[in-house]
C-alpha positions as YAML, in Angstrom:
chain: A
units: angstrom
residues:
- id: 1
  name: UNK
  ca: [138.12, 131.87, -28.04]
- id: 2
  name: UNK
  ca: [136.66, 129.24, -25.72]
- id: 3
  name: UNK
  ca: [136.45, 125.59, -26.69]
- id: 4
  name: UNK
  ca: [134.96, 122.34, -25.44]
- id: 5
  name: UNK
  ca: [135.55, 118.83, -26.77]
- id: 6
  name: UNK
  ca: [132.65, 116.35, -26.55]
- id: 7
  name: UNK
  ca: [132.50, 112.60, -26.89]
- id: 8
  name: UNK
  ca: [134.93, 109.71, -26.65]
- id: 9
  name: UNK
  ca: [135.85, 108.15, -29.99]
- id: 10
  name: UNK
  ca: [133.48, 110.19, -32.16]
- id: 11
  name: UNK
  ca: [134.55, 113.58, -30.91]
- id: 12
  name: UNK
  ca: [133.29, 117.05, -31.75]
- id: 13
  name: UNK
  ca: [134.91, 120.34, -30.72]
- id: 14
  name: UNK
  ca: [132.67, 123.38, -30.12]
- id: 15
  name: UNK
  ca: [134.25, 126.85, -30.36]
- id: 16
  name: UNK
  ca: [132.72, 130.00, -28.88]
- id: 17
  name: UNK
  ca: [133.84, 133.06, -30.82]
- id: 18
  name: UNK
  ca: [133.68, 136.75, -29.97]
- id: 19
  name: UNK
  ca: [132.51, 139.14, -32.73]
- id: 20
  name: UNK
  ca: [136.10, 139.95, -33.79]
- id: 21
  name: UNK
  ca: [137.28, 136.34, -33.87]
- id: 22
  name: UNK
  ca: [137.54, 134.09, -36.93]
- id: 23
  name: UNK
  ca: [138.35, 130.41, -37.38]
- id: 24
  name: UNK
  ca: [138.91, 128.37, -40.51]
- id: 25
  name: UNK
  ca: [138.41, 124.66, -41.05]
- id: 26
  name: UNK
  ca: [138.78, 121.87, -43.55]
- id: 27
  name: UNK
  ca: [135.81, 122.00, -45.94]
- id: 28
  name: UNK
  ca: [132.94, 119.76, -44.84]
- id: 29
  name: UNK
  ca: [133.98, 119.44, -41.18]
- id: 30
  name: UNK
  ca: [131.31, 121.74, -39.68]
- id: 31
  name: UNK
  ca: [128.75, 119.87, -37.54]
- id: 32
  name: UNK
  ca: [126.53, 122.75, -36.37]
- id: 33
  name: UNK
  ca: [126.61, 126.49, -35.70]
- id: 34
  name: UNK
  ca: [124.46, 129.16, -34.11]
- id: 35
  name: UNK
  ca: [122.23, 131.33, -36.27]
- id: 36
  name: UNK
  ca: [124.47, 134.40, -36.09]
- id: 37
  name: UNK
  ca: [127.54, 132.62, -37.48]
- id: 38
  name: UNK
  ca: [128.59, 133.75, -40.96]
- id: 39
  name: UNK
  ca: [130.32, 131.26, -43.22]
- id: 40
  name: UNK
  ca: [132.50, 132.03, -46.24]
- id: 41
  name: UNK
  ca: [134.54, 129.79, -48.53]
- id: 42
  name: UNK
  ca: [137.99, 131.11, -49.37]
- id: 43
  name: UNK
  ca: [141.19, 130.08, -51.09]
- id: 44
  name: UNK
  ca: [143.10, 131.08, -47.99]
- id: 45
  name: UNK
  ca: [146.50, 132.49, -48.89]
- id: 46
  name: UNK
  ca: [145.75, 132.62, -52.60]
- id: 47
  name: UNK
  ca: [146.29, 130.19, -55.45]
- id: 48
  name: UNK
  ca: [149.66, 128.80, -54.30]
- id: 49
  name: UNK
  ca: [148.49, 128.05, -50.75]
- id: 50
  name: UNK
  ca: [145.35, 126.42, -52.15]
- id: 51
  name: UNK
  ca: [147.41, 124.14, -54.39]
- id: 52
  name: UNK
  ca: [149.68, 123.27, -51.45]
- id: 53
  name: UNK
  ca: [146.67, 122.28, -49.35]
- id: 54
  name: UNK
  ca: [145.38, 120.13, -52.19]
- id: 55
  name: UNK
  ca: [148.73, 118.36, -52.47]
- id: 56
  name: UNK
  ca: [148.76, 117.57, -48.74]
- id: 57
  name: UNK
  ca: [145.33, 115.92, -48.86]
- id: 58
  name: UNK
  ca: [143.17, 118.87, -47.78]
- id: 59
  name: UNK
  ca: [140.68, 120.81, -49.89]
- id: 60
  name: UNK
  ca: [141.74, 123.67, -52.18]
- id: 61
  name: UNK
  ca: [139.27, 125.89, -50.32]
- id: 62
  name: UNK
  ca: [138.82, 126.32, -46.59]
- id: 63
  name: UNK
  ca: [135.67, 127.49, -44.84]
- id: 64
  name: UNK
  ca: [135.88, 130.54, -42.56]
- id: 65
  name: UNK
  ca: [133.49, 131.27, -39.69]
- id: 66
  name: UNK
  ca: [132.85, 134.56, -37.91]
- id: 67
  name: UNK
  ca: [129.94, 135.55, -35.62]
- id: 68
  name: UNK
  ca: [127.81, 138.64, -36.28]
- id: 69
  name: UNK
  ca: [125.98, 140.61, -33.59]
- id: 70
  name: UNK
  ca: [127.52, 139.02, -30.50]
- id: 71
  name: UNK
  ca: [129.23, 135.77, -29.63]
- id: 72
  name: UNK
  ca: [128.53, 132.63, -31.62]
- id: 73
  name: UNK
  ca: [129.28, 128.92, -31.50]
- id: 74
  name: UNK
  ca: [130.50, 126.62, -34.27]
- id: 75
  name: UNK
  ca: [131.38, 122.95, -33.90]
- id: 76
  name: UNK
  ca: [133.59, 120.67, -35.99]
- id: 77
  name: UNK
  ca: [134.13, 116.91, -36.26]
- id: 78
  name: UNK
  ca: [136.36, 114.58, -38.24]
- id: 79
  name: UNK
  ca: [135.09, 112.51, -41.17]
- id: 80
  name: UNK
  ca: [136.04, 109.20, -39.53]
- id: 81
  name: UNK
  ca: [135.86, 107.81, -35.96]
- id: 82
  name: UNK
  ca: [138.57, 109.33, -33.82]
- id: 83
  name: UNK
  ca: [139.59, 111.94, -31.29]
- id: 84
  name: UNK
  ca: [140.48, 115.62, -31.33]
- id: 85
  name: UNK
  ca: [143.60, 117.23, -29.86]
- id: 86
  name: UNK
  ca: [144.31, 120.89, -29.10]
- id: 87
  name: UNK
  ca: [147.75, 122.23, -30.03]
- id: 88
  name: UNK
  ca: [148.69, 125.76, -28.95]
- id: 89
  name: UNK
  ca: [151.19, 127.78, -30.98]
- id: 90
  name: UNK
  ca: [153.22, 130.55, -29.35]
- id: 91
  name: UNK
  ca: [155.09, 131.87, -32.38]
- id: 92
  name: UNK
  ca: [158.16, 129.74, -31.67]
- id: 93
  name: UNK
  ca: [156.91, 126.19, -31.96]
- id: 94
  name: UNK
  ca: [155.85, 124.63, -35.21]
- id: 95
  name: UNK
  ca: [154.08, 121.32, -35.72]
- id: 96
  name: UNK
  ca: [154.25, 118.80, -38.56]
- id: 97
  name: UNK
  ca: [151.01, 116.91, -39.20]
- id: 98
  name: UNK
  ca: [150.24, 114.12, -41.62]
- id: 99
  name: UNK
  ca: [147.69, 114.75, -44.35]
- id: 100
  name: UNK
  ca: [144.07, 114.66, -43.18]
- id: 101
  name: UNK
  ca: [145.17, 115.52, -39.63]
- id: 102
  name: UNK
  ca: [144.18, 119.21, -39.69]
- id: 103
  name: UNK
  ca: [140.66, 120.04, -38.47]
- id: 104
  name: UNK
  ca: [140.36, 123.77, -37.65]
- id: 105
  name: UNK
  ca: [142.37, 126.71, -36.34]
- id: 106
  name: UNK
  ca: [142.26, 130.34, -35.32]
- id: 107
  name: UNK
  ca: [142.85, 132.95, -38.01]
- id: 108
  name: UNK
  ca: [146.37, 133.68, -36.68]
- id: 109
  name: UNK
  ca: [147.54, 130.09, -37.37]
- id: 110
  name: UNK
  ca: [149.18, 129.39, -40.73]
- id: 111
  name: UNK
  ca: [148.67, 126.06, -42.51]
- id: 112
  name: UNK
  ca: [151.34, 125.26, -45.08]
- id: 113
  name: UNK
  ca: [153.05, 122.23, -46.54]
- id: 114
  name: UNK
  ca: [156.27, 120.69, -45.25]
- id: 115
  name: UNK
  ca: [158.54, 119.07, -47.79]
- id: 116
  name: UNK
  ca: [160.15, 115.76, -46.89]
- id: 117
  name: UNK
  ca: [163.83, 115.49, -47.65]
- id: 118
  name: UNK
  ca: [164.42, 112.77, -50.19]
- id: 119
  name: UNK
  ca: [162.12, 111.17, -52.72]
- id: 120
  name: UNK
  ca: [162.16, 107.85, -50.87]
- id: 121
  name: UNK
  ca: [160.24, 109.32, -47.96]
- id: 122
  name: UNK
  ca: [157.44, 110.37, -50.24]
- id: 123
  name: UNK
  ca: [157.32, 107.13, -52.18]
- id: 124
  name: UNK
  ca: [157.54, 104.73, -49.25]
- id: 125
  name: UNK
  ca: [156.62, 106.70, -46.17]
- id: 126
  name: UNK
  ca: [152.88, 106.22, -46.28]
- id: 127
  name: UNK
  ca: [152.27, 109.95, -45.76]
- id: 128
  name: UNK
  ca: [152.49, 110.95, -49.41]
- id: 129
  name: UNK
  ca: [155.30, 113.23, -50.54]
- id: 130
  name: UNK
  ca: [154.08, 116.21, -48.51]
- id: 131
  name: UNK
  ca: [153.14, 116.77, -44.90]
- id: 132
  name: UNK
  ca: [151.44, 119.78, -43.32]
- id: 133
  name: UNK
  ca: [153.19, 122.47, -41.27]
- id: 134
  name: UNK
  ca: [151.38, 124.55, -38.64]
- id: 135
  name: UNK
  ca: [152.94, 127.80, -37.45]
- id: 136
  name: UNK
  ca: [152.00, 131.21, -36.02]
- id: 137
  name: UNK
  ca: [150.18, 132.03, -32.78]
- id: 138
  name: UNK
  ca: [146.91, 130.55, -31.57]
- id: 139
  name: UNK
  ca: [144.90, 127.38, -31.16]
- id: 140
  name: UNK
  ca: [144.72, 124.60, -33.71]
- id: 141
  name: UNK
  ca: [142.81, 121.33, -33.48]
- id: 142
  name: UNK
  ca: [143.95, 118.11, -35.11]
- id: 143
  name: UNK
  ca: [141.98, 114.89, -35.58]
- id: 144
  name: UNK
  ca: [143.30, 111.33, -35.46]
- id: 145
  name: UNK
  ca: [141.81, 107.88, -35.94]
- id: 146
  name: UNK
  ca: [141.16, 106.07, -32.66]
- id: 147
  name: UNK
  ca: [142.90, 107.55, -29.62]
- id: 148
  name: UNK
  ca: [145.97, 109.76, -29.25]
- id: 149
  name: UNK
  ca: [149.21, 108.46, -27.74]
- id: 150
  name: UNK
  ca: [151.58, 111.23, -26.62]
- id: 151
  name: UNK
  ca: [155.36, 110.75, -26.32]
- id: 152
  name: UNK
  ca: [157.88, 113.32, -25.10]
- id: 153
  name: UNK
  ca: [161.24, 112.37, -26.60]
- id: 154
  name: UNK
  ca: [164.52, 113.35, -24.95]
- id: 155
  name: UNK
  ca: [167.40, 114.67, -27.11]
- id: 156
  name: UNK
  ca: [168.67, 111.80, -29.23]
- id: 157
  name: UNK
  ca: [165.90, 109.42, -28.14]
- id: 158
  name: UNK
  ca: [164.56, 107.37, -31.06]
- id: 159
  name: UNK
  ca: [161.02, 106.11, -31.53]
- id: 160
  name: UNK
  ca: [160.22, 103.75, -34.39]
- id: 161
  name: UNK
  ca: [156.56, 103.87, -35.40]
- id: 162
  name: UNK
  ca: [154.40, 102.01, -37.87]
- id: 163
  name: UNK
  ca: [154.29, 104.79, -40.43]
- id: 164
  name: UNK
  ca: [150.55, 105.40, -40.67]
- id: 165
  name: UNK
  ca: [150.30, 105.67, -36.88]
- id: 166
  name: UNK
  ca: [152.55, 108.76, -36.69]
- id: 167
  name: UNK
  ca: [150.15, 111.71, -36.77]
- id: 168
  name: UNK
  ca: [151.95, 114.85, -35.55]
- id: 169
  name: UNK
  ca: [155.18, 116.03, -33.98]
- id: 170
  name: UNK
  ca: [157.03, 119.21, -33.03]
- id: 171
  name: UNK
  ca: [159.37, 120.49, -35.73]
- id: 172
  name: UNK
  ca: [162.34, 119.88, -33.41]
- id: 173
  name: UNK
  ca: [161.79, 116.14, -33.90]
- id: 174
  name: UNK
  ca: [163.83, 114.49, -36.62]
- id: 175
  name: UNK
  ca: [161.85, 112.48, -39.17]
- id: 176
  name: UNK
  ca: [163.06, 109.65, -41.38]
- id: 177
  name: UNK
  ca: [161.82, 106.50, -43.11]
- id: 178
  name: UNK
  ca: [163.70, 103.20, -42.99]
- id: 179
  name: UNK
  ca: [163.12, 99.55, -43.79]
- id: 180
  name: UNK
  ca: [161.22, 97.62, -41.14]
- id: 181
  name: UNK
  ca: [163.77, 94.78, -41.16]
- id: 182
  name: UNK
  ca: [165.25, 92.22, -43.52]
- id: 183
  name: UNK
  ca: [163.49, 91.18, -46.70]
- id: 184
  name: UNK
  ca: [161.63, 88.34, -45.01]
- id: 185
  name: UNK
  ca: [160.17, 90.55, -42.27]
- id: 186
  name: UNK
  ca: [159.41, 93.34, -44.74]
- id: 187
  name: UNK
  ca: [157.20, 91.10, -46.86]
- id: 188
  name: UNK
  ca: [155.80, 88.56, -44.38]
- id: 189
  name: UNK
  ca: [155.61, 90.15, -40.92]
- id: 190
  name: UNK
  ca: [152.37, 92.01, -41.66]
- id: 191
  name: UNK
  ca: [153.85, 95.18, -40.13]
- id: 192
  name: UNK
  ca: [154.58, 96.94, -43.41]
- id: 193
  name: UNK
  ca: [157.77, 97.37, -45.39]
- id: 194
  name: UNK
  ca: [158.86, 100.65, -43.81]
- id: 195
  name: UNK
  ca: [158.73, 102.36, -40.43]
- id: 196
  name: UNK
  ca: [158.90, 106.01, -39.42]
- id: 197
  name: UNK
  ca: [161.87, 106.93, -37.23]
- id: 198
  name: UNK
  ca: [161.31, 109.94, -34.97]
- id: 199
  name: UNK
  ca: [164.30, 111.37, -33.09]
- id: 200
  name: UNK
  ca: [164.00, 113.77, -30.14]
- id: 201
  name: UNK
  ca: [163.88, 116.27, -28.66]
- id: 202
  name: UNK
  ca: [160.20, 117.09, -28.85]
- id: 203
  name: UNK
  ca: [156.66, 115.82, -28.49]
- id: 204
  name: UNK
  ca: [155.10, 113.25, -30.76]
- id: 205
  name: UNK
  ca: [151.43, 112.28, -31.14]
- id: 206
  name: UNK
  ca: [150.48, 108.88, -32.51]
- id: 207
  name: UNK
  ca: [147.04, 107.59, -33.50]
- id: 208
  name: UNK
  ca: [145.97, 104.18, -32.22]
- id: 209
  name: UNK
  ca: [144.16, 103.28, -35.46]
- id: 210
  name: UNK
  ca: [144.77, 104.06, -39.11]
- id: 211
  name: UNK
  ca: [142.29, 104.66, -41.90]
- id: 212
  name: UNK
  ca: [143.32, 101.48, -43.78]
- id: 213
  name: UNK
  ca: [142.76, 99.47, -40.58]
- id: 214
  name: UNK
  ca: [139.37, 101.08, -40.10]
- id: 215
  name: UNK
  ca: [138.37, 100.40, -43.70]
- id: 216
  name: UNK
  ca: [139.46, 96.77, -43.41]
- id: 217
  name: UNK
  ca: [137.48, 96.26, -40.20]
- id: 218
  name: UNK
  ca: [134.32, 97.66, -41.83]
- id: 219
  name: UNK
  ca: [134.70, 95.94, -45.18]
- id: 220
  name: UNK
  ca: [132.79, 92.84, -44.12]
- id: 221
  name: UNK
  ca: [129.80, 95.06, -43.28]
- id: 222
  name: UNK
  ca: [129.88, 97.13, -46.47]
- id: 223
  name: UNK
  ca: [127.13, 95.10, -48.12]
- id: 224
  name: UNK
  ca: [124.99, 94.85, -44.98]
- id: 225
  name: UNK
  ca: [121.71, 96.57, -44.32]
- id: 226
  name: UNK
  ca: [123.06, 98.93, -41.66]
- id: 227
  name: UNK
  ca: [122.70, 102.65, -42.14]
- id: 228
  name: UNK
  ca: [125.50, 104.42, -43.97]
- id: 229
  name: UNK
  ca: [127.27, 107.75, -43.48]
- id: 230
  name: UNK
  ca: [125.82, 111.09, -42.54]
- id: 231
  name: UNK
  ca: [125.35, 110.24, -38.86]
- id: 232
  name: UNK
  ca: [128.57, 111.72, -37.57]
- id: 233
  name: UNK
  ca: [126.92, 114.04, -35.09]
- id: 234
  name: UNK
  ca: [124.25, 111.58, -33.89]
- id: 235
  name: UNK
  ca: [126.66, 109.57, -31.77]
- id: 236
  name: UNK
  ca: [127.12, 112.52, -29.37]
- id: 237
  name: UNK
  ca: [124.62, 114.49, -27.38]
- id: 238
  name: UNK
  ca: [125.41, 118.11, -28.22]
- id: 239
  name: UNK
  ca: [122.13, 119.83, -27.50]
- id: 240
  name: UNK
  ca: [121.93, 122.61, -24.94]
- id: 241
  name: UNK
  ca: [125.64, 123.30, -24.84]
- id: 242
  name: UNK
  ca: [126.79, 125.96, -22.41]
- id: 243
  name: UNK
  ca: [130.13, 127.42, -23.41]
- id: 244
  name: UNK
  ca: [130.39, 129.60, -20.33]
...
């Protein structure tokens, strides 16, 4: 499978598939596809996997794409302004991703939920009680708000992150939630009551913006006369794409 990522902060990823290749994606993320691409909606992994996806913020169903009669192209984009990152799985590594971070993946990649240890993490962590776990072999694409910030933590190295900014990390990274400071700073600093603590070794990907920040910045324009959604693909020139 070949891929190409277009754009800056409104990114789209185009995938060129051979006839025997299949990808699946979060429902509603397809931007365009060639005429020979077949599309099916499936409860991938059965009822239990569908429920797990629903609990982690994704749709119960996923959409699968496979070309017929030669190679085909299908492109995907996130449902909010942001960037796309490729993660490659080799059968040994696993990745933990916050809800809404998954975009699309090859058929050989498994999307499951990752339970957080302790009820407090779910109640106060800002990620919800469940995160997503990616495993298997193949390419997977994640989507984050704003830009990606990549950190490679040494063994024992600690990174404290505003919780909603922590998007994905290798499963070798320790994850915890703790108070952001004393009671005064928790309530009046404007930085939130809790922070995510990530402990190496392993890679971590942060997002420079969060959905609540984006919503707040757009709220003053919500009653304006500007055009509304449905223009996700118009911000990028994607005509005449050559995947060769």
